[in-house]
N, C-alpha and C positions, 0 to 999 in steps of 0.2 A: 886543130880540130875543125873541120868544116861543119857548120851548123845550119840546119834548115828545119824550121818548125812546121812547115806545110804538112808533112806526113802525120804529125801528131796534133793537128788543129782541132780535131773533135775532142780528144782528151783535154787539150788546153782549155777549150770552152767549157767543158763539163766539170773539171776537177780542180783547176787552179783557183785558189781563193782570190776573190776580187779585192781591190783596195778598200780598206775599212773606212767607216764614217769619220773617224778621228782625223784622217788625212784631209778629207774634203773640208772639214770644219776649220782645221788649221790653215789650209790653203786660202780659204775665203778671208781669213783674217789678214792674209798677206796680199789680198787683191786678186786672187786667182779663183775662177769658177763662179763669178757673179752673174746674176740674171742679165741677159742681154749681151754679155761678152761674146766676141767671136774668138773661138779657141781652136787651134790646130794641135792635135795629139799625134806626135811623131812615134813611129814604131808601135802603133796602137794595138797590134795583135788582134785579139778578140774583143777589144774595146772596153776594158774594165774602167780605165780613167775616163774615156770618152762618155760612157754611159753615166758615170757619176756626175760629170759636169752637165750632161744633158738633163738629168733629173733636177738640177738646180736652175734650169732655165737658160743655160748658155747655148750658144749656137755653135755646134761642134763639127769639125771635119776630122775624121780618123784616117791617118795615112800609114801605110805599111807596104813593104816590098812583096808580101805574100798575099796573093789573091785568095788562097784558101783560108787564111786567117781572117781576111776582111769579109769573106762570105759568112763565117761564123759570127763576126761582129754585127753584120746586118741582121742575121737571124735573131741574135740576142736583143738587139735594139728594138726590132719589130715586136718581139714578145712583150716588151715594156711600153710599147707605143711611143718610142722615142724616134724623132726624125734626125738621124745623124748621117751626114754625108760621108762617103768613103772615097779614098783616092789611092791607087797603087803607084807608089813612087818611093824613091830613097830619101832619107832624111837630109842629105846634103845637096840634093838636086830635086826639089819638090815640084818645080815648074809652076809654082803659084806666084801671084803678083806681089810686088813690093808693098810693105806696110799694110797688109791685108788683115792682120790679126791683132787683137788686144792681148792675147796670151798664147804662148806655145808651151806645151807640156811634153814630157817624155817619161813614160812609166816602165821601169824594169828593162830598159833597152839602151841607155846611153853608152854602155860599154861595147855594144855591137857596132856603133857608128864610127866613121872617121870623125873623131870628136871635134877637132879644130874646124873642119869643114862644116860640120853640123852647127856648131856655135855661130859661125859666120852666116850661115843660111838663116838661122833663127833671127839674128840681128836684122837681116834684110827683110824678113817677113813681118817683124813687129812694128807696130805703130810707135810713135814717140812715147816713152815711159811705159811701154808694154812689158809684160812679165814673162820670164822664163821660169818654168818649174820642172826640175828633174826629180823624179820620185822612185822610191823602191819600197818593196814589201817582201823581205827575205826571211826564210827560215833561219834559225840560229842553232848551230851545233854546240853542244856542251858535253863534257866528258860523260860517256855512258848513256847519253840520251838517244832517242830513236833517230834524230837527225844525224848525229855522228855515225851511228851504225849504218844508216842509209848511204851516207857519203862514202864510207869505207867500201860498201858493196858496189857503188857506182865505179869507184876507182879500180876495183878488181875486174869489172867487166869492160871498163873503158879507161885504160891508163892515160890516154891523151887528155882526158877531162882535167881542167886546172882551176875549177871554181869552188873547190872545197875550202872549208875552214873560214868562211867569210864572217865578218863582224856586223854586216848590214850598214856600215858607215862608209861614206865615199868622199873623203876630203879632196881627192884629185879633181873632182868636178868643180870645185871652187876656182882652181887654176884655169880650167877650160873657160869658165864664164868670165873671169877677170881678163884673160888674154884676149877675149873677143870684145872687150870694152864694156861689159855689163857692170852695173853699179849696185850699191846697197845689198851686197850678198848676205843672205841669212840662211841658216840651216836649222832644222828641228828633227827630233826623233822621238819615238814612243815605242814601248814594248807591250806586246799583248800575246795572248795564246789563242790558237785556232784549233778547233776540234775537227779531226778527220777520222772517219771509219777506216778500217784496214783497206777496204776496197778503194775508197777515195784517195788514201795516201798512195797506194800503188798507181792509181790513175794520175795523181799529181806528179809522181816521179817519172812516169812514162812521158809526161809532157814537159820534161826538163831538157836542157841543152845536152846533158851528159848521157841521156838515154834516148828518148824518142826523137830528139833534135839532131842526133848524130850517128846513132847505131842503125844497122840494117834491121829489117823487120824480124828476122829469126833471132838475132841477138837481143832485140827488145823483149821478145817472148821469153827467152832464157832468163834474162834479168828479172822480168816480172815474176816468174815462178820462184826465183831465188829470194826476192824481196818478200813475197807472200809467206814463204817458209820461215824466213828470219823473223818476221813479225809474229807469226804464230808461236814460235819457239821462245823468243826473248822479250816480246812486248805484247802479251796476250790481251791486255786491257783494250777495250773497244767502246767508245772512240779513243783514239790517241790524242794527247794534248801537245800540240806542236808550238814551241816558242817562235815568235816572229818579231821582227823589228821594222817599223816604219821609219823611213828617212826621206827628207826632202831638202833640196836647195832651191831657194827662190831668189831671183835676181831681176834688176830693173834695167831696161834699155835706156840710153840717154834720151833726154827730151822732157817736155812739160807733161804734167798729168793729163790723162785722157778721161773724158766724161763718158759714163756708161748709162746714165739715166738723168732725169731732171734734177735729182737730188743726191746723186752718187758719183764720186770720183774714185779712182784707184791710183 
């Protein structure tokens, strides 16, 4: 399945729930997202992670292969008064200098990369003891819930989609980090519920890989109408309560600790 989020960039910016505060709080405890840190956010999309780090005083560069997504990221950052740099490039060939960053993040995107090549690129970009943070915020299907019904509908309209039934946990990423020489690997997860109106849930699904990211416009419209009808029939409550899981892997590059302020190390 070929995926391109550019056609659905507007829906992506408007309807996809950003990463929650609990993620940034936990990352800070692992030395990621601190004031003054230079952070590169790979596969940044519309900049949810980038803006979260920017709000905490980090100096952030958002990188993505889609200029349409970066345009939305710049608009959203400007609306918050955040000065976030953007760069259109791939995660495994960023064109950025060696050892330029204190931390590199990747939110909801590691699976789209050449993972081994991306991990090597992150090693090159990080300063000694810099941090890699791979983050996810996934909806969770459970028997009979609205997520499971939505995934079933996506598969009917797009049988090539193969991302259904996820647990929101990514143990394979630990192997990627270890193979690239990262140390002190740690993971954490947390479950929470996100409220979506019917309209917002339809927009959120249009902005997914299985719909707006891979189907032609007419097929997206057909799916959108089918989902709205399914929600009205089987899940009339509004807003919908959508279960989600936060997951993150944090790992350290080899080397001595780096100082980020007069009284702070990570």
